[in-house]
C-alpha positions in Angstrom: -19.2 14.1 -15.7 -22.5 15.8 -17.0 -23.0 16.5 -20.5 -24.8 19.7 -21.4 -26.6 21.1 -24.3 -28.0 24.6 -24.2 -31.2 25.6 -25.9 -28.9 27.4 -28.6 -27.5 23.7 -29.4 -24.2 24.5 -27.8 -22.2 21.7 -26.3 -20.3 21.6 -22.9 -19.1 19.0 -20.7 -18.5 19.2 -17.0 -16.2 17.5 -14.8 -15.8 17.4 -11.3 -13.2 15.5 -8.9 -11.7 16.2 -5.4 -9.1 18.6 -6.7 -10.4 20.1 -9.7 -13.7 21.1 -11.6 -13.5 21.8 -15.4 -16.1 23.0 -17.9 -15.0 21.7 -21.4 -16.2 23.4 -24.7 -13.7 22.4 -27.3 -14.8 20.0 -29.9 -12.0 17.4 -29.2 -12.6 17.3 -25.6 -16.2 17.1 -26.1 -15.9 14.2 -28.5 -13.5 12.1 -26.1 -15.6 12.7 -22.9 -18.9 11.8 -25.2 -17.4 8.4 -26.2 -16.2 7.9 -22.8 -19.5 8.5 -21.1 -21.1 6.1 -23.8 -18.6 3.3 -22.7 -19.8 3.9 -19.0 -23.2 3.6 -20.1 -22.8 0.2 -21.7 -20.8 -1.1 -18.8 -23.2 0.4 -16.3 -25.5 -1.9 -14.1 -29.2 -1.0 -14.2 -31.0 0.5 -11.3 -32.1 -2.5 -10.0 -29.0 -4.4 -10.4 -27.1 -1.8 -8.7 -29.5 -2.0 -5.9 -29.0 -5.5 -5.5 -25.2 -5.6 -6.0 -25.1 -2.8 -3.2 -27.3 -4.9 -0.9 -25.0 -8.1 -1.8 -21.9 -6.0 -0.8 -23.5 -4.5 2.4 -24.4 -8.1 3.4 -21.1 -9.3 3.2 -19.6 -6.7 5.4 
């Protein structure tokens, strides 16, 4: 998912999956996706933590 703001301050959200890609411009969809993005950000590991986690999982394989 990518959140986009144009120079004219228009807002869009682009979602891409295996079978579909969608550009959203409706305020309801944008609000929902912005909230979802915020939840992802609060739960995501930092870059350093992600690298350590990936290395740990790779070592366990």
